[in-house]
N, C-alpha and C positions, 0 to 999 in steps of 0.2 A: 347498802342503804337505799332503801326504795323511797321515791319522793314523785312528785307531781310537779312538771315543768309547763310553762305557760307560753304558747304562741298565739299572738293576735288574740289574747283571751280565753284560747281553746287549752284544755288539759291534755298533756301527754305523760304518760305513765313511763317513769324511767328506774333504773336500778343500777347503783354504782358498783363496780368490781373493784374491791380493793386488791385484789391479786394482779388483776390485770390493769389497773388503774385506769379505767375508762367507763364511761356510761354505756348502756343498752337501753334502746328504746322500744316502746310497744309499736310494731308495724302498723296494726289496724288504726291506731289513734291517728297515726301520721296520714294512713290511706283516707281516712275520713275528713281529716282537715283539708289536703290537696285536692282532693276530687269532689267533696261535698256530696259524696254518693249517699243516697237512702239506704243502701246496703253495702258496707265498707268490707264486711266480711266476704261477700260474692266477690266484689271488686278484687280483692286482696287473692281470692282463691284462681280467679280468671286470669289474674296478672301473673302469679306463680306459674300455671301453665303455660302462658305466653311466652315467659323468659326461658322455659325450658325448652321450648320449640325453637327459641331463637339461638340456643346454642349456650345459654348462661348455666352449665353444668355444675358451677360451684354453687348455686343458688342454696341448696340444702344444707351446704357447709358451712355457710355464713349465717344461717338462722339458728339462733339461740332460744330455746324454750324455757321460760322463767313462770314461777307462780306471781300472778299479779291480781291486785283487787279489782273486781268488774263493777259495773255501776248497781248490781244488786247487793255489794257489800261482801261477796264471797271471793275466794280466790280461785282462779282457774290458770291453766297451763297456757301462756300467750306466746306467740312469735315474736321475737326479738332480734335486733341488729344493732351493731355497734355504729359509729358514726360514718365510718368507711363504706361498711356496707350499704347503708341506707342511702349514701350518695349514688350508688349505683342502681338502687331499686327508683330512686326518685328520677334517674335520667329516663325512665321507661314510662313516667306519669305525666301526661301533657297537663300543664296547670300554670297559670299565671303567678301562683305561690312559689313557685320551685326555687326561684333564686331567692327570694327573702328568707326562705325556710334554710337554705343552704347557709345564709350569712346567720341566721339564728344559731344552727346547728354548730358551727364554729365557735359562736360566742359561748354557747352552753360548755363545750369542752375546755374552752380558755378560762371560763369563770372558775370551773371546779378545781383546775390547776393552781388557779391563784389562791383557792381557799385553802388548798393543802399547804401551801408554802406560807400563807398568813391566815389562820383560821378566824381572825377576827371580821374578816371580810364575808365569811358566811353568815355571822350575826348581824352585820350592818344590812346584808342584803335581805334577810330575813323580817328585820325591823321595817325596812323601805317597802317591802311587799305587804305587810299589814298595814302600815300607814297608806299605802296606795287604795287599799281595799275600804279604807275608812275607819279602821278600827281606832279608839280613843288613845292617847298616850299613856295613861295610868294602866290600861288594859293591857298594852303592849308590853310594857315593863313586868307585869305579873307572868303572861306568856312566855316572855323570854326567860323569865326565871324558872318556869315549869320545865321548859325544854332542857334547861341545864340540870336540873333535879332528875328528870327522866333519864339523862344521859349519864349522869353517876351511878344511878340504880342499875341501868342496863350493864354498864362496865364492871360493877361489882359482881352482877348474876353472871356474867360470861366468866369473869375469873374465878368462880366458884362451880363452874361447869355446867351452866345453863347455856346450852349453844343453839338449840333449835327453836325456829320461830313459833312453832306451836306451844313450846314451854313457856316462851315470853308473854305469849298471849293469854295462856292460862293463868298466869301470876298475876298478869294486870287485871284478869278478871275477879281474880281471888281478893286484890286489894280494893278494887271498885265495889264488890260486894259487901264487905267489911265496913267501907267507908260511906256507901250511899245506899246499900241495900239494894243495888242494882248492879249488873252486868254492863259491860260499856253497849253491847248491842241493845239491852232494854232501856237504857239512858239514851241512846239515839232516838230510840221509838218514840219517847216522851217529847223531844225536842223538834220531832219532824224530820230527822235526818236519815239519809240513806247511806250514800258512800263519803259523806263529808267528815272530816276529823272531827270528832267529838269536842276536844278540848279547844278549838277555835270557834266553838258556840257556846262556851261555859261563861257565867257571868264572874265577876270578880270573886264573890266568895265560894263559888264552885271550883273554881281553879286553886282557891287557897287550900281548901280542905283536900283535893286531889293532891296537891304539893305535900300536904302534912303527912298524907297516907304513904306517900312514896318516899320521902325523907326519913320518915319513922323505918319504914323497912330497910331501907339503906343502912341506918345506924344499927338496927338490930341484926341484920345479916353479918356486920361486922363482929357485933358484941357477942353473938351466938356461935361465930364462925361456921354458920351454915354452909352446906356442900352438897352439891346435886340438887335435883329438881325437888325431891319429895321434902326434905330439911326446907328448902327456901320457900316452898309451898306454905309451910306452917308458919314460916316467919312472915311471909306476905299477909296473911290471915290476921296476925299479932298487929302488924303495921297498920294495917287497914283499920282494924277496931280501935285503934288509939285516935285516929282522924274520927271514925264514926262516932266516938263516945263524945267528943269536943263538938263535932256538929249537932248531936242529939241535945248537949247541954244548951248551945246557942238557941237551938229552936225552942225550947223550953222555956228560957228565960226571955227571948223576942217575941214570941208568940207568932213565927214566921216560919215558913218553909224555906229552906236552902236551895232545894232542888226545884227549878223552874222551867217551863216549856220555852223560856225564852231563847232566841238564837240570833244569828247574824246573817242569816240567809236573805237574798234580796227580796222584796216585797211580793213578786211575781212568783216566788217559790215557798212563799210560807203556807204553814198548814194551820189553820184555826180550829181551836178545840171547842166543841159545843159543849153546853150545860149537861147534855146526857154522858159527855164523855168520849163522845165518837169523833173524829177528826174528819174534816173534809177539807179539799184543795181551795185555796183561796180563788 
């Protein structure tokens, strides 16, 4: 399970290992926060050499390379480490944020263990995070329901032989194309997004049709007993088409488009769409 954690409003990419029952953290993100370096990659490269010369021979044994989404929206192999290994690395970084970060690190691990024991805590914390970001309550309710529907679909696909992340992404794209006429990446461009979560910037109606496409796909996957990637790809197109037909009918009767460029980005990050169709930064 990949997610983003926040430390002092700064994003840290993380991935939860179900096998090992622990978090892995993107080291470069932590380096950037603790050092405020303009070139955190160079800082990390220099630090690795320094640690090696100081006799930290286990350094490369504790580093795990995982595929994580970068700022350009693409996945790249990234140096990661668990909490125990990070503490050793942090000791070599002179920073006034080191101690607060250690406390944050301990809390992240504690929170995850609590969520495993009581799954409702994860939901409560997600709600609180959206509330903190200023989302309205009615939108949060729809977003939480969309997360649950997505999880139901993912679990069903996993049980039917869809295992690889690239396969999940492909099926998601099929549902999106059939529902909205756009892949997620094309949709993000319309909303002026880069590495942000598309659904966190959907309007109420956009979320509703997204849920309809995925809920329909889950229902049909079970009804047709689809197995493997290819059979589920065909079902994803049908499930998305059901939502797409409903969306087209609503647009026809209302005379208004469902897909919009609206987003929940801070004003400083918004992109204005000109009458020519070109976009510029505000």
